[in-house]
PDB file of N, CA, C and O in Angstrom:
ATOM      1  N   UNK A   1      13.300  -7.350  60.728  1.00  0.00           N
ATOM      2  CA  UNK A   1      14.326  -6.046  61.234  1.00  0.00           C
ATOM      3  C   UNK A   1      15.812  -7.186  62.142  1.00  0.00           C
ATOM      4  O   UNK A   1      17.024  -6.970  62.153  1.00  0.00           O
ATOM      5  N   UNK A   2      14.898  -8.514  62.874  1.00  0.00           N
ATOM      6  CA  UNK A   2      16.157  -8.465  63.148  1.00  0.00           C
ATOM      7  C   UNK A   2      16.979  -9.073  61.655  1.00  0.00           C
ATOM      8  O   UNK A   2      18.209  -9.026  61.682  1.00  0.00           O
ATOM      9  N   UNK A   3      16.489  -9.478  60.729  1.00  0.00           N
ATOM     10  CA  UNK A   3      17.620  -9.818  60.057  1.00  0.00           C
ATOM     11  C   UNK A   3      17.986  -8.349  58.708  1.00  0.00           C
ATOM     12  O   UNK A   3      18.741  -8.312  57.737  1.00  0.00           O
ATOM     13  N   UNK A   4      17.271  -7.594  59.152  1.00  0.00           N
ATOM     14  CA  UNK A   4      18.506  -6.000  58.555  1.00  0.00           C
ATOM     15  C   UNK A   4      19.163  -5.848  59.344  1.00  0.00           C
ATOM     16  O   UNK A   4      20.023  -5.043  58.990  1.00  0.00           O
ATOM     17  N   UNK A   5      19.363  -6.326  60.785  1.00  0.00           N
ATOM     18  CA  UNK A   5      19.775  -6.256  62.349  1.00  0.00           C
ATOM     19  C   UNK A   5      21.211  -7.180  61.911  1.00  0.00           C
ATOM     20  O   UNK A   5      22.201  -6.470  61.736  1.00  0.00           O
ATOM     21  N   UNK A   6      21.293  -7.777  61.834  1.00  0.00           N
ATOM     22  CA  UNK A   6      22.150  -9.561  61.380  1.00  0.00           C
ATOM     23  C   UNK A   6      22.793  -8.726  60.204  1.00  0.00           C
ATOM     24  O   UNK A   6      23.875  -8.277  60.581  1.00  0.00           O
ATOM     25  N   UNK A   7      22.460  -8.328  58.771  1.00  0.00           N
ATOM     26  CA  UNK A   7      23.105  -7.112  58.069  1.00  0.00           C
ATOM     27  C   UNK A   7      24.010  -6.845  57.784  1.00  0.00           C
ATOM     28  O   UNK A   7      25.059  -7.110  57.196  1.00  0.00           O
ATOM     29  N   UNK A   8      23.156  -5.882  58.596  1.00  0.00           N
ATOM     30  CA  UNK A   8      23.836  -3.367  58.784  1.00  0.00           C
ATOM     31  C   UNK A   8      25.632  -4.719  60.102  1.00  0.00           C
ATOM     32  O   UNK A   8      26.845  -4.514  60.052  1.00  0.00           O
ATOM     33  N   UNK A   9      24.928  -5.771  60.916  1.00  0.00           N
ATOM     34  CA  UNK A   9      26.030  -5.758  62.314  1.00  0.00           C
ATOM     35  C   UNK A   9      27.455  -6.513  60.711  1.00  0.00           C
ATOM     36  O   UNK A   9      28.660  -6.468  60.459  1.00  0.00           O
ATOM     37  N   UNK A  10      26.675  -6.863  60.356  1.00  0.00           N
ATOM     38  CA  UNK A  10      27.893  -8.748  59.258  1.00  0.00           C
ATOM     39  C   UNK A  10      28.447  -7.074  58.747  1.00  0.00           C
ATOM     40  O   UNK A  10      29.532  -6.841  59.280  1.00  0.00           O
ATOM     41  N   UNK A  11      27.923  -5.821  57.803  1.00  0.00           N
ATOM     42  CA  UNK A  11      28.500  -5.758  56.895  1.00  0.00           C
ATOM     43  C   UNK A  11      29.194  -4.508  57.959  1.00  0.00           C
ATOM     44  O   UNK A  11      29.927  -3.857  57.215  1.00  0.00           O
ATOM     45  N   UNK A  12      29.229  -4.217  58.649  1.00  0.00           N
ATOM     46  CA  UNK A  12      30.421  -3.554  60.340  1.00  0.00           C
ATOM     47  C   UNK A  12      31.159  -4.708  60.174  1.00  0.00           C
ATOM     48  O   UNK A  12      31.989  -4.368  59.330  1.00  0.00           O
ATOM     49  N   UNK A  13      31.388  -5.943  60.472  1.00  0.00           N
ATOM     50  CA  UNK A  13      32.219  -6.288  61.030  1.00  0.00           C
ATOM     51  C   UNK A  13      32.698  -6.431  59.677  1.00  0.00           C
ATOM     52  O   UNK A  13      33.413  -5.460  59.431  1.00  0.00           O
ATOM     53  N   UNK A  14      32.639  -7.033  58.918  1.00  0.00           N
ATOM     54  CA  UNK A  14      33.863  -6.872  57.996  1.00  0.00           C
ATOM     55  C   UNK A  14      33.771  -6.224  56.916  1.00  0.00           C
ATOM     56  O   UNK A  14      33.592  -6.787  55.836  1.00  0.00           O
ATOM     57  N   UNK A  15      33.916  -4.519  57.100  1.00  0.00           N
ATOM     58  CA  UNK A  15      34.410  -3.497  56.995  1.00  0.00           C
ATOM     59  C   UNK A  15      35.378  -2.975  57.993  1.00  0.00           C
ATOM     60  O   UNK A  15      36.303  -2.350  57.475  1.00  0.00           O
ATOM     61  N   UNK A  16      35.423  -3.100  59.763  1.00  0.00           N
ATOM     62  CA  UNK A  16      35.629  -3.153  60.013  1.00  0.00           C
ATOM     63  C   UNK A  16      37.206  -4.142  59.807  1.00  0.00           C
ATOM     64  O   UNK A  16      38.346  -3.748  60.053  1.00  0.00           O
ATOM     65  N   UNK A  17      36.730  -5.668  59.220  1.00  0.00           N
ATOM     66  CA  UNK A  17      37.936  -6.130  59.682  1.00  0.00           C
ATOM     67  C   UNK A  17      38.448  -6.110  58.336  1.00  0.00           C
ATOM     68  O   UNK A  17      39.106  -7.097  58.006  1.00  0.00           O
ATOM     69  N   UNK A  18      38.316  -5.379  57.661  1.00  0.00           N
ATOM     70  CA  UNK A  18      39.121  -5.052  55.775  1.00  0.00           C
ATOM     71  C   UNK A  18      39.961  -3.972  56.480  1.00  0.00           C
ATOM     72  O   UNK A  18      41.158  -4.192  56.668  1.00  0.00           O
ATOM     73  N   UNK A  19      39.443  -2.905  56.848  1.00  0.00           N
ATOM     74  CA  UNK A  19      40.187  -2.203  57.957  1.00  0.00           C
ATOM     75  C   UNK A  19      41.778  -2.551  58.760  1.00  0.00           C
ATOM     76  O   UNK A  19      42.903  -2.053  58.800  1.00  0.00           O
ATOM     77  N   UNK A  20      41.125  -3.590  59.267  1.00  0.00           N
ATOM     78  CA  UNK A  20      42.318  -3.765  60.351  1.00  0.00           C
ATOM     79  C   UNK A  20      43.654  -5.076  59.636  1.00  0.00           C
ATOM     80  O   UNK A  20      44.773  -5.543  59.849  1.00  0.00           O
ATOM     81  N   UNK A  21      42.865  -5.116  59.011  1.00  0.00           N
ATOM     82  CA  UNK A  21      43.535  -5.912  57.792  1.00  0.00           C
ATOM     83  C   UNK A  21      44.790  -4.923  56.774  1.00  0.00           C
ATOM     84  O   UNK A  21      45.939  -5.287  56.524  1.00  0.00           O
ATOM     85  N   UNK A  22      44.218  -3.808  56.396  1.00  0.00           N
ATOM     86  CA  UNK A  22      44.968  -3.290  55.736  1.00  0.00           C
ATOM     87  C   UNK A  22      45.729  -2.497  56.664  1.00  0.00           C
ATOM     88  O   UNK A  22      46.622  -1.884  56.080  1.00  0.00           O
ATOM     89  N   UNK A  23      45.668  -2.172  58.639  1.00  0.00           N
ATOM     90  CA  UNK A  23      46.114  -1.387  58.722  1.00  0.00           C
ATOM     91  C   UNK A  23      47.782  -2.295  59.466  1.00  0.00           C
ATOM     92  O   UNK A  23      48.864  -1.847  59.843  1.00  0.00           O
ATOM     93  N   UNK A  24      47.421  -3.165  59.414  1.00  0.00           N
ATOM     94  CA  UNK A  24      48.156  -4.296  59.658  1.00  0.00           C
ATOM     95  C   UNK A  24      48.659  -4.335  58.244  1.00  0.00           C
ATOM     96  O   UNK A  24      49.089  -5.479  58.386  1.00  0.00           O
ATOM     97  N   UNK A  25      48.924  -4.097  57.187  1.00  0.00           N
ATOM     98  CA  UNK A  25      48.972  -4.655  56.154  1.00  0.00           C
ATOM     99  C   UNK A  25      50.493  -3.874  55.840  1.00  0.00           C
ATOM    100  O   UNK A  25      51.607  -4.398  55.834  1.00  0.00           O
ATOM    101  N   UNK A  26      49.948  -1.746  55.459  1.00  0.00           N
ATOM    102  CA  UNK A  26      50.624  -1.242  55.035  1.00  0.00           C
ATOM    103  C   UNK A  26      51.122  -0.552  56.386  1.00  0.00           C
ATOM    104  O   UNK A  26      52.217   0.009  56.350  1.00  0.00           O
ATOM    105  N   UNK A  27      50.327  -0.556  57.677  1.00  0.00           N
ATOM    106  CA  UNK A  27      50.992  -0.071  58.976  1.00  0.00           C
ATOM    107  C   UNK A  27      52.980   0.812  58.488  1.00  0.00           C
ATOM    108  O   UNK A  27      53.455   1.940  58.357  1.00  0.00           O
ATOM    109  N   UNK A  28      53.453  -0.650  58.399  1.00  0.00           N
ATOM    110  CA  UNK A  28      55.206   0.470  58.975  1.00  0.00           C
ATOM    111  C   UNK A  28      55.681   0.374  57.228  1.00  0.00           C
ATOM    112  O   UNK A  28      56.867   0.544  56.945  1.00  0.00           O
ATOM    113  N   UNK A  29      54.529   0.058  55.994  1.00  0.00           N
ATOM    114  CA  UNK A  29      55.119   0.695  54.415  1.00  0.00           C
ATOM    115  C   UNK A  29      53.942   2.120  54.280  1.00  0.00           C
ATOM    116  O   UNK A  29      54.041   2.743  53.223  1.00  0.00           O
ATOM    117  N   UNK A  30      53.378   2.385  54.814  1.00  0.00           N
ATOM    118  CA  UNK A  30      52.921   3.484  53.540  1.00  0.00           C
ATOM    119  C   UNK A  30      51.149   4.484  54.753  1.00  0.00           C
ATOM    120  O   UNK A  30      49.920   4.516  54.691  1.00  0.00           O
ATOM    121  N   UNK A  31      52.424   5.137  55.755  1.00  0.00           N
ATOM    122  CA  UNK A  31      51.174   5.468  56.440  1.00  0.00           C
ATOM    123  C   UNK A  31      49.480   6.191  55.366  1.00  0.00           C
ATOM    124  O   UNK A  31      48.298   6.340  55.677  1.00  0.00           O
ATOM    125  N   UNK A  32      50.101   6.388  54.382  1.00  0.00           N
ATOM    126  CA  UNK A  32      48.999   7.823  53.637  1.00  0.00           C
ATOM    127  C   UNK A  32      47.776   6.409  53.299  1.00  0.00           C
ATOM    128  O   UNK A  32      46.556   6.547  53.390  1.00  0.00           O
ATOM    129  N   UNK A  33      48.547   4.999  52.877  1.00  0.00           N
ATOM    130  CA  UNK A  33      47.625   4.083  52.538  1.00  0.00           C
ATOM    131  C   UNK A  33      46.842   4.158  53.165  1.00  0.00           C
ATOM    132  O   UNK A  33      45.677   4.256  52.780  1.00  0.00           O
ATOM    133  N   UNK A  34      47.264   4.134  54.530  1.00  0.00           N
ATOM    134  CA  UNK A  34      46.122   3.517  56.069  1.00  0.00           C
ATOM    135  C   UNK A  34      45.564   4.866  55.803  1.00  0.00           C
ATOM    136  O   UNK A  34      44.367   4.592  55.712  1.00  0.00           O
ATOM    137  N   UNK A  35      45.635   5.826  55.665  1.00  0.00           N
ATOM    138  CA  UNK A  35      44.447   7.231  55.853  1.00  0.00           C
ATOM    139  C   UNK A  35      44.024   6.885  55.003  1.00  0.00           C
ATOM    140  O   UNK A  35      42.896   6.911  55.495  1.00  0.00           O
ATOM    141  N   UNK A  36      43.711   6.242  53.251  1.00  0.00           N
ATOM    142  CA  UNK A  36      42.567   6.226  52.827  1.00  0.00           C
ATOM    143  C   UNK A  36      42.364   5.223  52.499  1.00  0.00           C
ATOM    144  O   UNK A  36      42.242   4.991  51.296  1.00  0.00           O
ATOM    145  N   UNK A  37      42.232   4.096  53.576  1.00  0.00           N
ATOM    146  CA  UNK A  37      42.164   3.210  53.488  1.00  0.00           C
ATOM    147  C   UNK A  37      40.979   3.012  55.161  1.00  0.00           C
ATOM    148  O   UNK A  37      40.380   2.009  55.547  1.00  0.00           O
ATOM    149  N   UNK A  38      41.046   4.525  55.830  1.00  0.00           N
ATOM    150  CA  UNK A  38      40.454   4.582  56.568  1.00  0.00           C
ATOM    151  C   UNK A  38      39.113   5.554  56.321  1.00  0.00           C
ATOM    152  O   UNK A  38      37.946   5.558  56.713  1.00  0.00           O
ATOM    153  N   UNK A  39      39.703   6.131  55.703  1.00  0.00           N
ATOM    154  CA  UNK A  39      38.313   7.407  54.695  1.00  0.00           C
ATOM    155  C   UNK A  39      37.767   6.887  53.893  1.00  0.00           C
ATOM    156  O   UNK A  39      36.824   7.464  53.351  1.00  0.00           O
ATOM    157  N   UNK A  40      38.261   5.207  53.387  1.00  0.00           N
ATOM    158  CA  UNK A  40      37.164   4.973  52.730  1.00  0.00           C
ATOM    159  C   UNK A  40      36.354   4.297  53.454  1.00  0.00           C
ATOM    160  O   UNK A  40      35.168   4.573  53.271  1.00  0.00           O
ATOM    161  N   UNK A  41      36.634   3.327  54.387  1.00  0.00           N
ATOM    162  CA  UNK A  41      36.080   3.292  55.781  1.00  0.00           C
ATOM    163  C   UNK A  41      34.625   4.005  55.987  1.00  0.00           C
ATOM    164  O   UNK A  41      33.415   3.795  55.901  1.00  0.00           O
ATOM    165  N   UNK A  42      35.306   4.699  56.222  1.00  0.00           N
ATOM    166  CA  UNK A  42      34.069   6.027  56.877  1.00  0.00           C
ATOM    167  C   UNK A  42      33.371   6.083  56.120  1.00  0.00           C
ATOM    168  O   UNK A  42      32.486   5.311  56.487  1.00  0.00           O
ATOM    169  N   UNK A  43      32.838   6.873  54.369  1.00  0.00           N
ATOM    170  CA  UNK A  43      32.848   6.999  53.655  1.00  0.00           C
ATOM    171  C   UNK A  43      31.866   5.759  53.522  1.00  0.00           C
ATOM    172  O   UNK A  43      30.731   6.206  53.356  1.00  0.00           O
ATOM    173  N   UNK A  44      31.868   4.739  53.528  1.00  0.00           N
ATOM    174  CA  UNK A  44      30.924   3.459  53.838  1.00  0.00           C
ATOM    175  C   UNK A  44      30.210   3.111  54.930  1.00  0.00           C
ATOM    176  O   UNK A  44      29.115   2.608  54.679  1.00  0.00           O
ATOM    177  N   UNK A  45      30.577   3.258  56.352  1.00  0.00           N
ATOM    178  CA  UNK A  45      29.611   3.305  57.516  1.00  0.00           C
ATOM    179  C   UNK A  45      28.927   4.838  57.233  1.00  0.00           C
ATOM    180  O   UNK A  45      27.913   5.080  57.889  1.00  0.00           O
ATOM    181  N   UNK A  46      29.219   5.468  56.674  1.00  0.00           N
ATOM    182  CA  UNK A  46      28.833   6.775  56.369  1.00  0.00           C
ATOM    183  C   UNK A  46      27.149   5.906  55.437  1.00  0.00           C
ATOM    184  O   UNK A  46      26.086   5.308  55.603  1.00  0.00           O
ATOM    185  N   UNK A  47      27.868   6.352  54.707  1.00  0.00           N
ATOM    186  CA  UNK A  47      26.868   5.163  53.794  1.00  0.00           C
ATOM    187  C   UNK A  47      25.349   4.246  53.908  1.00  0.00           C
ATOM    188  O   UNK A  47      24.220   4.281  53.418  1.00  0.00           O
ATOM    189  N   UNK A  48      25.937   3.636  54.639  1.00  0.00           N
ATOM    190  CA  UNK A  48      25.875   2.407  55.419  1.00  0.00           C
ATOM    191  C   UNK A  48      24.470   2.985  56.561  1.00  0.00           C
ATOM    192  O   UNK A  48      23.281   2.671  56.500  1.00  0.00           O
ATOM    193  N   UNK A  49      25.115   3.838  57.466  1.00  0.00           N
ATOM    194  CA  UNK A  49      24.146   4.416  58.629  1.00  0.00           C
ATOM    195  C   UNK A  49      23.101   5.782  57.768  1.00  0.00           C
ATOM    196  O   UNK A  49      22.094   6.252  58.297  1.00  0.00           O
ATOM    197  N   UNK A  50      23.648   6.234  56.345  1.00  0.00           N
ATOM    198  CA  UNK A  50      22.012   7.124  55.550  1.00  0.00           C
ATOM    199  C   UNK A  50      21.156   6.569  55.093  1.00  0.00           C
ATOM    200  O   UNK A  50      20.107   7.135  54.784  1.00  0.00           O
ATOM    201  N   UNK A  51      21.372   5.313  54.925  1.00  0.00           N
ATOM    202  CA  UNK A  51      20.706   3.693  54.111  1.00  0.00           C
ATOM    203  C   UNK A  51      19.710   3.710  55.086  1.00  0.00           C
ATOM    204  O   UNK A  51      18.516   3.846  54.817  1.00  0.00           O
ATOM    205  N   UNK A  52      20.336   3.525  56.650  1.00  0.00           N
ATOM    206  CA  UNK A  52      19.604   2.936  57.415  1.00  0.00           C
ATOM    207  C   UNK A  52      18.503   4.484  58.342  1.00  0.00           C
ATOM    208  O   UNK A  52      17.547   4.498  59.117  1.00  0.00           O
ATOM    209  N   UNK A  53      19.302   5.473  57.717  1.00  0.00           N
ATOM    210  CA  UNK A  53      17.465   6.291  58.129  1.00  0.00           C
ATOM    211  C   UNK A  53      16.969   6.944  57.804  1.00  0.00           C
ATOM    212  O   UNK A  53      16.320   7.915  58.194  1.00  0.00           O
ATOM    213  N   UNK A  54      17.420   6.096  56.306  1.00  0.00           N
ATOM    214  CA  UNK A  54      15.179   6.497  55.128  1.00  0.00           C
ATOM    215  C   UNK A  54      15.423   5.512  55.594  1.00  0.00           C
ATOM    216  O   UNK A  54      14.584   5.572  56.493  1.00  0.00           O
ATOM    217  N   UNK A  55      16.082   4.246  55.805  1.00  0.00           N
ATOM    218  CA  UNK A  55      15.469   2.859  55.961  1.00  0.00           C
ATOM    219  C   UNK A  55      13.723   2.947  57.250  1.00  0.00           C
ATOM    220  O   UNK A  55      12.578   2.497  57.203  1.00  0.00           O
ATOM    221  N   UNK A  56      14.547   3.803  58.220  1.00  0.00           N
ATOM    222  CA  UNK A  56      13.548   4.146  58.947  1.00  0.00           C
ATOM    223  C   UNK A  56      12.416   5.656  58.809  1.00  0.00           C
ATOM    224  O   UNK A  56      11.233   5.902  59.044  1.00  0.00           O
ATOM    225  N   UNK A  57      13.665   6.423  58.271  1.00  0.00           N
ATOM    226  CA  UNK A  57      12.038   7.329  58.531  1.00  0.00           C
ATOM    227  C   UNK A  57      11.412   6.814  57.125  1.00  0.00           C
ATOM    228  O   UNK A  57      10.450   7.580  57.070  1.00  0.00           O
ATOM    229  N   UNK A  58      11.332   6.096  56.064  1.00  0.00           N
ATOM    230  CA  UNK A  58      10.823   5.772  55.522  1.00  0.00           C
ATOM    231  C   UNK A  58       9.616   4.757  55.576  1.00  0.00           C
ATOM    232  O   UNK A  58       8.753   4.478  54.743  1.00  0.00           O
ATOM    233  N   UNK A  59       9.958   4.133  57.344  1.00  0.00           N
ATOM    234  CA  UNK A  59       8.718   3.240  57.952  1.00  0.00           C
ATOM    235  C   UNK A  59       7.630   3.740  58.991  1.00  0.00           C
ATOM    236  O   UNK A  59       6.602   3.323  59.524  1.00  0.00           O
ATOM    237  N   UNK A  60       8.770   5.337  58.974  1.00  0.00           N
ATOM    238  CA  UNK A  60       7.834   6.305  60.201  1.00  0.00           C
ATOM    239  C   UNK A  60       7.651   7.273  59.413  1.00  0.00           C
ATOM    240  O   UNK A  60       7.765   8.374  59.954  1.00  0.00           O
ATOM    241  N   UNK A  61       7.355   7.275  58.100  1.00  0.00           N
ATOM    242  CA  UNK A  61       6.593   7.563  57.044  1.00  0.00           C
ATOM    243  C   UNK A  61       5.052   7.361  56.938  1.00  0.00           C
ATOM    244  O   UNK A  61       4.218   8.263  57.010  1.00  0.00           O
ATOM    245  N   UNK A  62       4.750   5.740  56.715  1.00  0.00           N
ATOM    246  CA  UNK A  62       4.097   4.413  55.983  1.00  0.00           C
ATOM    247  C   UNK A  62       3.839   4.908  57.734  1.00  0.00           C
ATOM    248  O   UNK A  62       2.971   5.748  57.494  1.00  0.00           O
ATOM    249  N   UNK A  63       3.963   4.951  58.983  1.00  0.00           N
ATOM    250  CA  UNK A  63       3.582   4.805  59.848  1.00  0.00           C
ATOM    251  C   UNK A  63       2.318   5.851  60.033  1.00  0.00           C
ATOM    252  O   UNK A  63       1.152   5.707  60.402  1.00  0.00           O
ATOM    253  N   UNK A  64       2.903   6.679  59.713  1.00  0.00           N
ATOM    254  CA  UNK A  64       2.186   8.070  59.891  1.00  0.00           C
ATOM    255  C   UNK A  64       1.053   8.122  58.843  1.00  0.00           C
ATOM    256  O   UNK A  64      -0.070   8.432  59.241  1.00  0.00           O
ATOM    257  N   UNK A  65       1.327   7.739  57.040  1.00  0.00           N
ATOM    258  CA  UNK A  65       0.498   7.868  56.808  1.00  0.00           C
ATOM    259  C   UNK A  65      -0.615   7.005  57.252  1.00  0.00           C
ATOM    260  O   UNK A  65      -1.752   7.463  57.142  1.00  0.00           O
ATOM    261  N   UNK A  66      -0.398   5.458  57.888  1.00  0.00           N
ATOM    262  CA  UNK A  66      -1.427   4.883  58.266  1.00  0.00           C
ATOM    263  C   UNK A  66      -2.223   5.409  59.309  1.00  0.00           C
ATOM    264  O   UNK A  66      -3.416   5.674  59.165  1.00  0.00           O
ATOM    265  N   UNK A  67      -1.456   5.597  60.573  1.00  0.00           N
ATOM    266  CA  UNK A  67      -2.406   6.162  61.277  1.00  0.00           C
ATOM    267  C   UNK A  67      -3.324   6.943  61.152  1.00  0.00           C
ATOM    268  O   UNK A  67      -4.300   6.823  61.892  1.00  0.00           O
ATOM    269  N   UNK A  68      -3.264   8.131  60.022  1.00  0.00           N
ATOM    270  CA  UNK A  68      -3.257   9.730  60.100  1.00  0.00           C
ATOM    271  C   UNK A  68      -5.054   9.214  58.788  1.00  0.00           C
ATOM    272  O   UNK A  68      -6.125   9.789  58.598  1.00  0.00           O
ATOM    273  N   UNK A  69      -4.302   7.616  58.121  1.00  0.00           N
ATOM    274  CA  UNK A  69      -5.774   7.021  57.327  1.00  0.00           C
ATOM    275  C   UNK A  69      -6.449   7.030  57.943  1.00  0.00           C
ATOM    276  O   UNK A  69      -7.501   7.614  57.684  1.00  0.00           O
ATOM    277  N   UNK A  70      -6.195   6.207  59.465  1.00  0.00           N
ATOM    278  CA  UNK A  70      -6.704   5.480  60.397  1.00  0.00           C
ATOM    279  C   UNK A  70      -7.919   6.033  61.664  1.00  0.00           C
ATOM    280  O   UNK A  70      -8.796   5.617  62.421  1.00  0.00           O
ATOM    281  N   UNK A  71      -7.144   7.370  61.180  1.00  0.00           N
ATOM    282  CA  UNK A  71      -7.816   8.750  62.488  1.00  0.00           C
ATOM    283  C   UNK A  71      -9.295   9.656  61.629  1.00  0.00           C
ATOM    284  O   UNK A  71     -10.243  10.101  62.276  1.00  0.00           O
ATOM    285  N   UNK A  72      -9.173   9.764  60.096  1.00  0.00           N
ATOM    286  CA  UNK A  72      -9.679  10.348  58.689  1.00  0.00           C
ATOM    287  C   UNK A  72     -10.624   9.881  59.084  1.00  0.00           C
ATOM    288  O   UNK A  72     -11.560  10.631  59.359  1.00  0.00           O
ATOM    289  N   UNK A  73     -10.754   8.467  59.268  1.00  0.00           N
ATOM    290  CA  UNK A  73     -11.707   7.114  58.930  1.00  0.00           C
ATOM    291  C   UNK A  73     -13.048   7.103  60.058  1.00  0.00           C
ATOM    292  O   UNK A  73     -14.243   6.837  59.926  1.00  0.00           O
ATOM    293  N   UNK A  74     -12.026   7.619  61.451  1.00  0.00           N
ATOM    294  CA  UNK A  74     -12.646   7.557  62.479  1.00  0.00           C
ATOM    295  C   UNK A  74     -12.122   5.958  63.066  1.00  0.00           C
ATOM    296  O   UNK A  74     -13.131   5.257  63.139  1.00  0.00           O
ATOM    297  N   UNK A  75     -11.091   5.311  63.425  1.00  0.00           N
ATOM    298  CA  UNK A  75     -10.872   4.446  63.871  1.00  0.00           C
ATOM    299  C   UNK A  75      -8.915   4.697  64.556  1.00  0.00           C
ATOM    300  O   UNK A  75      -8.226   5.665  64.236  1.00  0.00           O
ATOM    301  N   UNK A  76      -8.509   3.715  65.356  1.00  0.00           N
ATOM    302  CA  UNK A  76      -6.792   3.935  65.744  1.00  0.00           C
ATOM    303  C   UNK A  76      -6.790   2.705  65.275  1.00  0.00           C
ATOM    304  O   UNK A  76      -7.701   1.924  65.000  1.00  0.00           O
ATOM    305  N   UNK A  77      -5.850   2.652  65.230  1.00  0.00           N
ATOM    306  CA  UNK A  77      -5.405   1.832  64.490  1.00  0.00           C
ATOM    307  C   UNK A  77      -5.158   1.312  65.824  1.00  0.00           C
ATOM    308  O   UNK A  77      -6.087   2.075  66.088  1.00  0.00           O
ATOM    309  N   UNK A  78      -4.727   0.601  67.290  1.00  0.00           N
ATOM    310  CA  UNK A  78      -5.096   0.007  67.767  1.00  0.00           C
ATOM    311  C   UNK A  78      -6.293  -0.438  67.896  1.00  0.00           C
ATOM    312  O   UNK A  78      -6.349  -1.550  68.420  1.00  0.00           O
ATOM    313  N   UNK A  79      -7.241   0.015  67.616  1.00  0.00           N
ATOM    314  CA  UNK A  79      -8.753  -0.261  68.208  1.00  0.00           C
ATOM    315  C   UNK A  79      -8.392  -1.693  66.589  1.00  0.00           C
ATOM    316  O   UNK A  79      -8.231  -2.906  66.731  1.00  0.00           O
ATOM    317  N   UNK A  80      -8.384  -1.182  65.743  1.00  0.00           N
ATOM    318  CA  UNK A  80      -8.065  -3.246  64.347  1.00  0.00           C
ATOM    319  C   UNK A  80      -7.676  -3.504  65.607  1.00  0.00           C
ATOM    320  O   UNK A  80      -8.537  -3.474  66.485  1.00  0.00           O
ATOM    321  N   UNK A  81      -6.369  -3.794  65.929  1.00  0.00           N
ATOM    322  CA  UNK A  81      -6.029  -4.757  66.174  1.00  0.00           C
ATOM    323  C   UNK A  81      -6.136  -5.328  67.149  1.00  0.00           C
ATOM    324  O   UNK A  81      -5.609  -6.439  67.216  1.00  0.00           O
ATOM    325  N   UNK A  82      -6.804  -4.838  68.205  1.00  0.00           N
ATOM    326  CA  UNK A  82      -7.050  -5.326  68.803  1.00  0.00           C
ATOM    327  C   UNK A  82      -8.558  -5.981  68.841  1.00  0.00           C
ATOM    328  O   UNK A  82      -8.875  -6.909  69.585  1.00  0.00           O
ATOM    329  N   UNK A  83      -9.426  -5.332  67.908  1.00  0.00           N
ATOM    330  CA  UNK A  83     -10.236  -5.809  67.523  1.00  0.00           C
ATOM    331  C   UNK A  83     -10.524  -7.413  66.456  1.00  0.00           C
ATOM    332  O   UNK A  83     -11.416  -8.237  66.660  1.00  0.00           O
ATOM    333  N   UNK A  84      -9.793  -7.447  65.688  1.00  0.00           N
ATOM    334  CA  UNK A  84      -8.768  -8.334  65.338  1.00  0.00           C
ATOM    335  C   UNK A  84      -7.695  -9.631  66.437  1.00  0.00           C
ATOM    336  O   UNK A  84      -7.354 -10.741  66.030  1.00  0.00           O
ATOM    337  N   UNK A  85      -7.534  -9.343  67.127  1.00  0.00           N
ATOM    338  CA  UNK A  85      -7.794 -10.096  68.406  1.00  0.00           C
ATOM    339  C   UNK A  85      -8.628 -10.702  69.175  1.00  0.00           C
ATOM    340  O   UNK A  85      -8.361 -11.843  69.552  1.00  0.00           O
ATOM    341  N   UNK A  86      -9.555 -10.206  69.483  1.00  0.00           N
ATOM    342  CA  UNK A  86     -10.963 -10.648  69.011  1.00  0.00           C
ATOM    343  C   UNK A  86     -11.383 -11.357  68.931  1.00  0.00           C
ATOM    344  O   UNK A  86     -11.733 -12.269  69.681  1.00  0.00           O
ATOM    345  N   UNK A  87     -11.494 -11.059  67.674  1.00  0.00           N
ATOM    346  CA  UNK A  87     -11.807 -12.469  66.497  1.00  0.00           C
ATOM    347  C   UNK A  87     -11.166 -13.656  66.195  1.00  0.00           C
ATOM    348  O   UNK A  87     -11.446 -14.768  65.745  1.00  0.00           O
ATOM    349  N   UNK A  88      -9.986 -12.893  66.692  1.00  0.00           N
ATOM    350  CA  UNK A  88      -9.641 -14.077  65.782  1.00  0.00           C
ATOM    351  C   UNK A  88      -9.159 -15.340  67.469  1.00  0.00           C
ATOM    352  O   UNK A  88      -8.522 -16.393  67.490  1.00  0.00           O
ATOM    353  N   UNK A  89     -10.005 -14.346  68.899  1.00  0.00           N
ATOM    354  CA  UNK A  89     -10.607 -15.311  69.521  1.00  0.00           C
ATOM    355  C   UNK A  89     -10.980 -16.516  69.857  1.00  0.00           C
ATOM    356  O   UNK A  89     -10.505 -17.519  70.391  1.00  0.00           O
ATOM    357  N   UNK A  90     -12.926 -15.782  68.950  1.00  0.00           N
ATOM    358  CA  UNK A  90     -13.488 -15.977  69.462  1.00  0.00           C
ATOM    359  C   UNK A  90     -13.117 -17.318  68.420  1.00  0.00           C
ATOM    360  O   UNK A  90     -13.231 -18.431  68.934  1.00  0.00           O
ATOM    361  N   UNK A  91     -12.685 -17.241  66.999  1.00  0.00           N
ATOM    362  CA  UNK A  91     -12.308 -18.356  66.263  1.00  0.00           C
ATOM    363  C   UNK A  91     -12.332 -19.783  67.156  1.00  0.00           C
ATOM    364  O   UNK A  91     -12.019 -20.849  66.625  1.00  0.00           O
TER     365      UNK A  91
END
C-alpha cells in the first residue's frame, strides 16, 4: 500500500508540475491553451481516482469473500490469525 501511495503521489506531483509549467508558458499568449491543459489534468486526475476506487473496491470484495468463506466454514478470520500467531510462538 505504501508503494501504491508513493506512485499515486508521484503521479499527482508530476501532473501538477506539468499543469504549472503549462500555465506559466501559455498564460500570456493563449488562454485557450490554459483551459485545455486544465481540462486534460482534470481528466487524468479523474482517471487516477477512478482506478484507485476500483482497486479499493476489488480489495474490499476479496476481503468480503474471504470473510464470507470463513464464516461458512465456521471460523473467523481473526481467530485464524490468532491461531497462527500462537503456533508461531510455540515454534
